[in-house]
Every structure is written in C-alpha cells, then in structure tokens.
N, C-alpha and C positions, 0 to 999 in steps of 0.2 A: 504494500500500500504506500502510495506517495505521502511523504511527510513535508509539511510546510514549516519554515523557520519563523522565528518571532518577527523578523523583518518582513517576511512574506505576509503574515497576518495583518500587521499594521498597514501595509501597502494595499492589500486586497480589500480590507474592510474599512479603511479610512478611519482608524482609531489611533489613539496615542499610546505610547509605551506605559504611561502612568495609568490609563484606563485599564489596560490589559493586566497590569500588575495588581491593581485594586480588585479586579474581579477574581483573579487567582487567590488573593489573600482572603476574599470572602467565600472561597470554595465554590464559586459558580463556574470556574474554569479549572481544568486539571493543571496541576503544577508541572513545570517543564519548559523547555525551550523549543520543542518541535511539536507540531500539531497535525492531526489527521483532517480529512475532509469533513468528517463527522464533527470534530471540534470546531471547525470553521462555521458550520451551521449553527452550533450552539452559541458561539460568540456573537454571530450576527443577530440572533434572537435577543441576546442580552443587550447588545448595542441599541437595538430598536426600542426595547422596553425602557432602557435608561433615558433614551431621547424623549420619551413621553413622561419623564419624571417619576418613573417607578423606582423606588429605592432598592438597592442591592439586597437589603435585609428582607424586604417584602417579596422579592423574587425568590429568595431562598425559602421563605416560609410557604409560599405558594407551591413550590416544587415539592416540598416535603408533604404538604397537605394533599396534593394530587396523587402522590405515590401511595398514600393511605387510602384515598378514595377508590383507586383502581388497582386491584391486585395484579401483580406481574408487570406493572409499568415501571421501568427503571429510570427513564429520562423524559419527563413530560414535555420539555422544551422541544424535543425531537420527535417523540412518538405521538404528540397531540398538537393541535394548532393553538399556539399561545398568542394572546393579545392583551393590551392594557385595558383594564376596566377601572377607571379612576386611578387610585393609588395602589391597586392590586393587580394581580395577573389572573386572567381567566383563560380557560382552555376549551377548545371545541373537541368534543369526544362523544362518540356514539349518537350523533345527531343533535346534541345539545351543547349549549355554552354554559360552563360551570365556573363559578368562583369558589375554589375548593376550601379556602380558609374559613369561610362562613357557611359553606355547603349550599349556597344559593345559586339557582339558575339566573343567568343575566340575559339581557337583550343583546343580540349579536347583530350589529348593523352592517356587517360586511356582506357584500353581495355573494350569493351562492350560485354555483353552476346548476342549470336546470336540464341541460341536454343529456340524453341517454348515452351511455358508454357502450362501445363494442364489447362483446363478451370476452374476446381475447385478441387484442390488437397485436400486430407483429412488432416486437421490440427490435431496436437497432443494436446489433452486437458491437461491443467494444472490448476486445479481449484483454486489454491491459487493466481494466477496472475489476474491482472485487465486489462480491455480493454486499459486503458492508457498505461500500461507497454508493452502490446503486440504491440500497435501502435508504440511506441518508438523503440521497437526491429525491427519491420518491416522496419522503416525508416533507421535504422542502417544497416540492411542487404541489403536494396535496393541500398545503396551507394556503395556496393561492387558488381560489375557486375557478379561475380561468385556465388553470393548468391541470385539471383533473385527469384528462386523457393522458397527458405526459406522465403523471404520477402512476397511472395504471401500467404504462409502458415500462417505467422504471422497476416496478414491483415484479412484472413478468420477467424482466431481465434478471432480477435477483433469483427467481425460481429456475431460470435456465442454468444459472451458475450453481445454485444450491436448492434442489427441489424440496428439501426438508426444512426450509427457512420458515419457521412458524410465524414470526412477526409479519413477514411479507404476506402470508396467507391471511392473517388476521386483518391487516390493513386493506387488502383487496376485498375481503368479505365485507368490511364496513362500508367501503365505497359502493359496492353493489347493493348492500342493504339499504343505504340511503337513497339509492336510485330505484328501490323497490324491486330489484331483480333478485328475489329470494332464492331462486334455484342456484344461481352463481354464488351468492353469499353463503348458502349452506355448504356448497361443495368446498369452498375455501376454509370455512370454519372446521369442517371435518378433516380436511387435509392438515390443518394446524394441530388438531388433536392427535392425528396419526403421527405427526412429526414430533410432538412433545405432549404426551398424555397428561402431564402434570401442569399444563398451562391453564390455570383457572379461568383466565379471561376468555380463552377459546371455548370452554364449556359454557360459560355465561352467555357469550354471543350466540352460540348455537341454540341455547335455550330461547333466546329472543326470536330467532328465525322460526323455530318450531312453534312457539306461542303465536307469532304473527300469522302463521299459516294454518292455524286451527288444530295443532297437535299438542294440546295442553298436557296430556299425560306424558308424552315424550319430553316436553319441556321441563316437567317436574324432575325427571331423572337427570337432565343436563344441569339444572340449577343445583340439585343435590350434590352432584359431583363437584361443581365449582366450590360449594361450601365445604365439602370434605377436604378439598385441597387448600382452601383459604377460609377458615371458620369465621373470620371477622369481616368477610366480604358483604358489607351492608346491602348493596344493590341486589346481590344474589338472594339474600333473605327476603327482600321486598318483592322481587319478581316471583320468587317461589311461593310466597303467600298469595299473590294474585293468581298464580296458576292453580294452586290448591282450591281456591274459591271457584275457579272456572269448572273444576271437575267435582264440585260439590263435596269438598272435604274441609269444612270450616274449622274444625278443631285442630287439624294439622296446620291450617293457615294461621290460626291464632298463635301457635308456638313461634312462627317466623315473624309475625307482626311484632310480637313482644321482643324477640331478639333484635329485630331491626331498630326498635326504639332504644334499646340498650346501647347499640352501636352509634346511633345518630338521632338523638332526641331533639335536636334543634334544626335539622335539615329541612329542605323544602317539602319533603313528603311526610314529615313526622305527623302533621295534623291529620292527613288522610289515614295513616297507620292507626292513630288513636281512635279515629272514627270507626274504622273497621273492627278494632278490638271490641269497642262498645256494642257494635251491631251484632257481632258473633255472640257475645256474652248475653245480650238480651234475648237472642234466639234460643240459646241453650236453656235460659230460665223458663221461657214459655213452654219448651218441650217437656221439662221436668214437671211443671205445674199440670200440663195436659195429661201426662202419664199418671200423675197422682190422683186424678179424678176418675180414672177408668176403673 
C-alpha cells in the first residue's frame, strides 16, 4: 500500500503542520510520520469538521458514542457519513442521520441521490491498488450523494480483490437497501455473514431486510443472533421487540423492550418503548382478569 509522508498530507489536504500535530495529540489521527490513503480520508473529514467549528474534543466524543451505538463499527468517520450538526458530529447510517452523543435523530439537509443503481456495474480494475484502499474510496464516494454509483463500483472492486470482505458487502447491502432493492441487499448481507459469522451488524441488517419483506419470524432469528454476538446492541433489542409483536408474541417482546430501555433510556425511541411496555402489561392484566371469571 502506498504511504504518504507528512509533507504529502499537508500539501494534498491544505492543512498546516500545527493542525496535523494537534489532531494527532488529540488521538483523532494515528501517530507517525507516514500515512495511508485511509488516513488521508480520515484527516480530510477532521479538517472539514474543524472548519465548521466542531471542537476536536467533540469529534472524539462523537466517534466514541457512535462506536457504542453501532456494534462492529471501528471508525465512524470512514464507515459512516459524518457531518457537522451544530457543535457536534452527526452520522448518516442505515438510512438515518444520528447525533450519537445525545442519541437523537437530526434533520439531514444534504441532498440524496434518488436514481436507481445497476445491480452490478462493471468496476474498473487497477491492479496496483489494494482492497483496503478501494474500500476507503468507496466510503468517501458514498458520503457524496452524487457519487453513489462510483461508490458501488469501488465496493465491487474490493470484492474482486477480496470476495470475503465483509464490510464491503455490508456497505453494498445498505446502498441497495436504501434504494429498496431488497433482493440485492439480502444477498450482500448474507455474503457478509458467510465471510464473518461473528459480524453482529451483518445479522442486524439482514434482520431489517427480512422484516421489511414480511418475514418477521426469520427476522427474529437474525436479531437474536446479533444480540448473542453483541448483548448491548440496543437497536437489535428494539427491532427484535417489534418483530416479536408482529408474530404475536408480546411477552417475548416485553423482555426486549425492557432491555432496550436499560441500554438507552433517553434515546429517540425510548418513549415508544415505554408505551409498548405499558400496552403489553395492560393486555396481560385483562387476560388474567378474563380467565379468573371463567
């Protein structure tokens, strides 16, 4: 993989040596004097956020919060679309814009691509590049709604180099899911699971496709696997509770509504979870009273 010197980074990204040193000191950028293409993408994101007056400490807090929100996500600046939301950082993930430190969904005023993507466009081979670099390019392109097709090309190039690259399958699946091409999305999520059976996010995303396409019982199993791999995965508990309600198993749903509230008592969906708990408990009381009168 090609490495860039410190001087290269300063020249390419138009930043100062002092800025780069400060970001390294704040642990936003890896220490060292040479950098990968992946590092350049991260530094560019930090540069753009700082230009919008987001403090380095706030960026660090947002990164840590996002890693807790999404199991298996190592670097949200690269794996999710990051943008400034006031003094904080928000991330585009799974079709939503989330400010992770507060757990609140936010309005995303960036334009989104609406055109449908080809199921499998032909990528342009570039033999000197690695799967890692193509993946980073795909993430960078995906952040720009006008470059969605190019992002798909980049991810397919990753899979040509490394067919078992689970994150590329995940990102392709999410692009197709957002385009409502559920067949392609499911295929990529299943491929991610085959490549890495312990990837909790892949099981969660598969559950979303199964639920969206009316297979709630299958979705339950996918969400249960995600939770087995990541017991504190709040979104998986929430979606599993919904799926149990769809297959008319409210008492099992109750367990996961309660678990969700333990993990996220102040998040945007906590009110709905509390409402569902009360609804299920009221229903159980009525059943007990009715049986007692027979």
